[in-house]
C-alpha positions as CSV (number, residue, x, y, z in Angstrom):
1,M,225.7,241.3,223.7
2,N,227.9,242.8,226.1
3,S,229.1,239.4,227.2
4,K,230.3,238.7,224.0
5,A,232.2,242.0,223.7
6,P,236.2,241.6,223.7
7,R,238.1,241.9,226.8
8,I,239.6,245.4,227.6
9,G,242.6,244.5,229.7
10,F,244.6,247.8,229.3
11,D,242.7,249.7,232.1
12,R,245.3,251.9,233.7
13,F,247.1,255.2,232.9
14,I,250.7,254.1,232.4
15,Q,253.5,256.8,232.6
16,L,256.7,256.3,230.2
17,E,259.0,256.3,233.3
18,W,257.2,253.5,234.8
19,V,257.5,251.3,231.7
20,S,261.4,252.3,231.5
21,V,261.9,251.1,235.0
22,A,260.0,248.0,234.3
23,I,262.2,247.1,231.4
24,N,265.3,247.8,233.8
25,V,263.6,245.4,236.4
26,R,263.4,242.6,233.7
27,N,266.7,243.4,232.6
28,G,268.2,243.1,236.2
29,L,269.4,246.8,236.0
30,A,266.7,247.8,238.7
31,A,265.2,246.3,241.9
32,P,261.3,246.0,241.8
33,D,261.3,248.3,244.9
34,E,262.3,251.2,242.7
35,L,259.1,250.7,240.5
36,E,257.1,250.4,243.8
37,L,258.6,253.7,244.9
38,L,257.5,255.4,241.7
39,L,254.0,254.1,242.1
40,E,253.8,255.4,245.5
41,A,255.3,258.9,244.6
42,A,252.5,259.3,241.9
43,N,249.9,259.0,244.9
44,L,248.4,255.8,243.8
45,G,246.3,254.0,246.3
46,K,246.9,250.4,247.1
47,E,244.6,249.0,244.8
48,A,245.5,251.2,242.0
49,R,249.0,250.3,242.7
50,K,248.1,246.5,242.3
51,K,246.4,247.1,239.0
52,T,249.1,249.3,237.7
53,R,251.7,246.5,238.4
54,T,249.4,244.0,236.6
55,V,249.7,245.9,233.5
56,L,253.3,246.6,233.8
57,N,253.8,242.9,234.4
58,R,252.1,242.0,231.4
59,L,254.0,244.6,229.3
60,W,257.6,243.8,230.4
61,M,258.1,242.1,233.7
62,E,256.1,238.9,233.4
63,P,254.9,238.8,229.6
64,R,252.3,236.1,228.4
65,A,254.1,232.9,227.6
66,E,253.4,233.3,223.8
67,L,255.3,236.9,223.9
68,V,258.2,235.8,226.1
69,D,260.5,235.3,223.1
70,F,259.1,238.4,221.5
71,A,260.0,240.4,224.6
72,N,263.5,238.9,225.1
73,R,264.3,239.8,221.5
74,G,263.1,243.3,222.0
75,L,265.2,243.5,225.0
76,A,268.4,242.4,223.3
77,I,267.8,244.7,220.6
78,Y,267.4,247.7,223.1
79,M,270.5,246.6,225.5
80,A,272.6,246.3,222.2
81,Q,272.0,249.9,220.9
82,K,272.0,252.8,223.3
83,D,270.0,255.2,221.3
84,I,266.9,252.9,221.1
85,P,263.9,255.3,222.1
86,V,262.0,253.7,225.0
87,L,258.7,254.8,223.3
88,A,259.4,252.0,220.7
89,M,259.9,249.4,223.4
90,C,256.8,250.7,225.1
91,W,254.7,250.7,221.8
92,G,255.5,247.4,220.6
93,M,254.8,245.4,223.7
94,A,251.6,247.4,224.3
95,I,249.9,246.8,220.9
96,S,251.1,243.2,221.0
97,T,249.9,242.5,224.4
98,Y,246.8,244.3,224.7
99,P,244.3,244.3,221.5
100,F,242.3,247.3,223.4
101,F,245.4,249.4,223.5
102,G,246.2,248.3,219.8
103,K,242.9,249.2,218.5
104,V,243.1,252.7,220.1
105,A,246.3,253.3,218.6
106,E,245.0,252.0,215.1
107,L,242.0,254.4,215.3
108,V,244.2,257.3,216.2
109,G,246.6,256.5,213.5
110,R,243.9,256.4,211.0
111,L,241.9,259.5,212.1
112,T,244.9,261.7,212.1
113,S,246.5,260.4,209.1
114,I,245.3,263.3,207.0
115,Q,245.3,266.6,209.1
116,G,247.5,265.2,211.8
117,D,244.4,265.6,214.6
118,C,241.2,264.2,215.5
119,S,238.6,264.5,218.2
120,S,238.6,262.3,221.1
121,A,234.9,261.9,220.7
122,E,235.3,259.9,217.4
123,V,237.7,257.6,218.8
124,H,235.4,257.0,221.9
125,R,232.5,256.3,219.7
126,R,234.3,253.8,217.4
127,M,235.7,252.0,220.4
128,C,232.4,251.7,221.8
129,E,231.0,250.1,218.6
130,I,233.7,247.4,218.8
131,Y,233.8,246.9,222.7
132,G,230.1,247.9,223.3
133,E,228.6,250.7,225.4
134,R,229.5,249.1,228.5
135,E,230.9,250.5,231.7
136,G,234.4,251.4,231.6
137,T,234.8,251.4,227.6
138,R,235.0,255.2,227.3
139,R,237.1,255.6,230.5
140,M,239.7,252.8,229.5
141,A,240.0,254.2,226.0
142,N,240.7,257.7,227.7
143,M,243.5,255.8,229.8
144,A,245.1,254.4,226.6
145,I,244.9,257.9,225.0
146,Q,246.6,259.6,228.1
147,S,249.1,256.8,228.2
148,Q,250.0,257.4,224.5
149,A,250.1,261.2,225.2
150,S,252.5,260.4,228.3
151,W,254.7,258.3,226.1
152,G,255.2,261.4,223.6
153,A,253.3,260.0,220.6
154,L,250.3,262.5,220.7
155,Q,249.1,265.6,222.6
156,R,245.7,266.2,224.1
157,I,244.2,269.8,223.8
158,E,241.1,271.6,224.5
159,N,240.7,269.8,227.7
160,G,241.3,266.4,226.0
161,K,238.7,267.0,223.4
162,R,241.2,266.8,220.5
163,I,244.1,264.7,219.9
164,I,247.2,265.8,218.0
165,R,249.9,263.6,216.5
166,M,253.4,264.5,217.6
167,P,256.4,264.5,215.4
168,Q,257.2,261.0,214.5
169,T,260.1,259.2,216.0
170,T,262.7,258.1,213.3
171,V,263.7,254.5,213.6
172,N,266.8,253.3,211.4
173,N,267.9,250.3,213.2
174,K,266.7,247.5,210.9
175,D,266.2,244.8,214.0
176,L,263.9,247.5,215.8
177,I,262.0,248.0,212.8
178,A,261.6,244.4,212.2
179,W,260.4,243.9,215.8
180,L,257.9,246.7,215.4
181,L,256.5,245.4,212.5
182,E,256.1,242.0,214.1
183,S,254.3,243.9,216.9
184,A,251.9,245.4,214.5
185,L,251.3,242.0,212.9
186,R,250.6,240.5,216.3
187,C,248.3,243.4,216.7
188,V,246.6,242.9,213.5
189,G,246.3,239.1,213.8
190,T,246.3,238.6,210.0
191,P,248.8,238.9,207.1
192,V,249.4,242.5,205.7
193,S,250.0,243.4,202.2
194,M,253.4,244.5,201.5
195,S,252.2,247.8,199.7
196,S,250.2,248.8,203.0
197,I,253.1,247.8,205.5
198,Q,254.7,251.2,205.3
199,S,251.6,252.9,206.5
200,L,250.2,250.7,209.2
201,P,248.0,253.1,211.3
202,M,249.0,251.5,214.8
203,L,252.5,252.3,214.2
204,F,251.9,256.3,213.4
205,P,254.4,257.3,216.2
206,F,257.3,255.9,214.1
207,L,259.1,256.7,210.8
208,M,260.5,253.7,209.4
209,D,263.8,254.9,207.7
210,Q,264.7,251.7,206.0
211,P,263.3,249.8,202.9
212,L,260.8,247.7,204.4
213,A,260.7,244.9,201.9
214,Y,264.5,244.5,202.4
215,V,264.0,244.4,206.3
216,V,261.2,242.0,206.1
217,S,263.0,239.6,203.8
218,N,266.0,239.7,206.2
219,S,264.0,239.1,209.4
220,P,264.0,235.3,210.6
221,N,260.6,236.2,212.3
222,L,258.7,237.6,209.4
223,D,257.7,235.9,206.0
224,I,256.7,237.3,202.6
225,R,254.0,235.3,200.9
226,S,252.3,235.5,197.5
227,D,248.4,235.1,197.1
228,G,249.2,233.6,193.5
229,T,249.2,236.9,191.7
230,S,251.4,239.9,192.0
231,N,250.4,240.5,195.6
232,Q,252.8,239.9,198.3
233,F,251.7,239.7,202.0
234,V,253.9,240.0,205.2
235,S,253.2,237.5,208.0
236,L,254.6,236.0,211.1
237,H,257.1,233.2,210.5
238,N,255.5,229.8,210.8
239,T,251.9,231.3,210.5
240,I,249.3,230.9,207.7
């Protein structure tokens, strides 16, 4: 049973500052040594630094081949507009690259959608239902939650037993909104109905301050499709 469980991948606590420097390294605005110094300053051991760099490489410095174009387009948006929040860049790449991180984000988004908070135990329970009660599932889910807190998306209270949503970050840049929607579609892996795209749970840290139908219809990387009735779905361009 456990051998068939999905891979976790995201297995480190990642600070927002580390991702920000990783973005700058990819852009040629910082040297790799700067990132190494940050990790050393965090008192990470040699093995921990190696594993942390692996996650940071996947996120930004050396993304998977199928995500290189996506990452490059995100960087172009980030560099063109000085007020683009680093959180958006971190989040979009994380949910696109790591299904485990994306599932934690989705669960937190769903469970906090009504009252703004939830128990971390409920997130752990549901992650174990998906990934199995194997060694590491709860610990790695906690790593993802801690990282999301470090990035400013949520707050952990009661010694980490409860999770509270932080105020949403307003996004009004059309290109960034389209990029974030694309990241969510990559996370979900299937088309999403137009009626539900405004409330995708894995994008809970963001308030999209633009008409999403207009944004989608004007994005070369997103398609609007009909199922033959009045229902419309959003999908990645050139996918079924």
